[in-house]
N, C-alpha and C positions, 0 to 999 in steps of 0.2 A: 506349406512345409516349414517346420520350425527350423530357423537357422542355427539353433544351438545343438542340433542333432547332427552328428558326423557319421560318415560311412555310406553304404550303398542305399539307394532309394528305389531301385527297380521293383516291379511286382512280378512274382512268380505264380503261374497257374499250375495246379496239380489236378490229377484225375478225381481224387476223393480225399476224405479226411484221413483214411488209413494210409494212403500214399504219403501224406505229409508226416504222419507219425513215424513211418519207416525211414524217411529222409533225415529227420531230426533226432530220431531215437528218443523222442519225448512223447509222453501220453497227453492227449488233449483233454481238458476238462469238458464237462457237459455244456457249459456256456460257450466255450471256444468252438466246440463242434457245431452248436446251433448257429453261431454267427456265420460260420463257413457255409453250412447247408442252407441257410436262408438268404444267401447272396451277399454276405458281408465279407470283410477282409480282416485278417489277423496281421498286426504290425509288431515290429520288434522293439519299439520304444513307446512308452506312454505319452511322450511329448508329441507324437504323431497323431494322437487322438484328441479331438475337440468335442467335448460333450457327447461321447460315445459315437462320434462320426469322424470320418476323414475324407479328404478329397484326393482323387488320383487323376492324372492328366494323361491322355493317350498321345500317340505320336502326331495326331492331327490337331492337338491343342485343345481338345474338348475335355471339360472337367466332369467328373462323376463323383457324387457323394454317396458313400457307403457306410453302413453300420460297421463299426470297428471295435476291436478289443486287442489289448496288448497280450502277447503270448511269448513263450520261450522258443527261440529259434535254434538254440544250440550254438556252440562255439563257431562252427563252420558257416552255417547258413545265416547266422546273425551278422556276418560280414560280407555276405553276397547279395542279399536282397533286403528291401525295406518292408515288404508285405507279401502276403500270399492269399490267393483266391482260388476257387474251384474253376475247372475248365468251363462248366456250364455258365458260371457267372461271367467269365470273360467273353463267352460267345454271346450271351444276352446283351452285354454292354457293347458288343462289337469292338472289343479291344484287340487291336492287331498284334499278333504274335511275331516277335522279332525272329525267333528261332525256336525250334523244338529241341529240348535237351534230352539226351539219353543218359540218364543218371544211373550208375551202378554203385550199389552200396553193399558193404560187408564182404567184399571180395578178398581172397588171399592174394599175396604178392604175386604168386605164379599166375593166377587167373587174370589179375589186373594187367600183367604184361601182354596177355593175349588179346585184350580188348581192342587195341588199335588195329591189329591184324584182321580180326573178325569184322570190325566196322568198315575197314577198307574193302574187304571182300563183298560186303553187302551194299557198298556204295554210299555209306553214311559219311558226311563231311567230318573231319577230325574235330573241328570247332564245336560240333554239336554233341561230342562225347564228354562226359564229366564223371570222374571217379570221386565219390564222396568218401574221402579218407579222414575227415575230421580236421579241425584246425590245429596245426602243429605249432606250438610256441617255440620261439627261438630267442635265446638270451643274447642281447646285443653285445658287441665287442667292448663297448664303453663300460659295461658292467664289470667285466674282468679287469679292465684298466683301472677303474675306480676302486674295485675291491683290492687289487694288488697294491695300488698306491696307498690306500688307507691302512692296509695291514703292514706295509713296509714302514709307514709312519708310526704305527703302534709299536713295531719292533724297535725302531730307533728310539722312541720315547722310553721303552722298557730298558734298553741298553744304557741310555744316559742315566736314568734313575737308578739302575742296578749298580752302576759305578759308584754313585754317591752312597747307595745303600751298603755297598761293600765296606767303604771306609767307616760308615756309621756303625755297622755291625761289629767291626773290629774294635771300635771304641766301646761299644755297648758290651761286647764280650769281656773286655778288660775290666770295665766297671763292675759287671756281675761277678767277675772273679775276685776282685778286691772286696766286694761286699759279702762274699761267701755264699753267693747264690749258685744254684745248680746250672749246669750247661743246658738243661732242658729249657730254661727261660730264653736263652739265646736262640735255640732251635725253633721254639714256638714263635718268637718275635720274627725270625727270618721267614718262617713259613707263612705267617699271616701277612707280612709285608709283601712278599713275592706274589701271593695269591691276589691281594688287592691290586697290585700293579698290573698283573697279567689280565685279570678280568676287566678292569677299568679300561685298559688300553684296547682290548678286543672290542669292548662295547663302543668306545669312542671311534675306533677305526671303522667298525661296521656301519655305524650310523652315518659317519661322514661320507662313506661310500654309497650307501643306499638312499639317503635322503635326497640328494640332487636328482637321482634317477626317478625316484617316486614323484618328485615335484614335476619333472619333465613329462612323465607319463600322464599326470593329472592335467597338465596344460594342453597336451595333445588331444585329450578327450577319449571317447570310447573306441576310437579307431586304432588305438595303440594298446596292446596288452602288456602290462608290466609283469614280466616273468623273471624269476630268480633261479639260478642254477644252485640249488641247495647242496648238491653233491660237491661241487667245486668249492663252495663256501665252507662247507663242513670240513673237507680235507685240509683246506688252508688253515682253518682255526685249529684243527688237531695238530698240524705241524708246528704252529706257534706254541700251543700248549705243551707239546712234547719238548720243544726247545727250552721252554721255561722250566719244566720239571728237571731236565738234565742240568740246567744252570743251577737250580736249587740244590740238587744233590752234590754238585761240584763244590758249591759254597759251603755246604754242610761238612763235606769231607775236609775242606781246608780248616774249618773251625775245629774239627776233631783232632787235627794234627798239631794244633797250637796249645 
């Protein structure tokens, strides 16, 4: 087993190729289907394949070499098992089954709530029941903390620069007035300056918040899914942009009054 591969390494046995397609909601290629039907194994990572073969070890410590091919396991099953074989293959190799899973896929929320009750009535152990709902990503709290800190830093930078910009714009407006230039020059300079400060601050703030999390996700390996709540990030950026626009109109109004 390659030590550079993280995640689950158990082997799941399914009744047939069609059953596996239903579980993963992925279509098997002709090569993948042939590997399964000829007694081989599909694995979730190419690092688990050595010259089109891989070794699996049963609970008795006995090793078995099987034809192997990398396949797509989907978001959910890719984090539950390392490989999949057919039931016939598992029986031929005398691989002991730890437990038989009753997997229900594509159920509505209402039907899913009734599954434990039905299983209990039939005498099926709760641990043998599995509802395949797909792998749900969850944005870690650290993302929101990093994003908030980064955007607050961006706002602080924008405020500090805006103060200096206010004094500079007053001086620039006076200079334009003495030179006989139109007020439009002041407004254009103000608009370009504020736009540059706003977008550069947002870019720096977002990168400083996302870069550490992306690096952390990379170091953890494929066992950690790096997810971004784009809705929260977008709303925060819109709030900052709205504040910047309001500030720009306020400054423009002040210049008009002078």
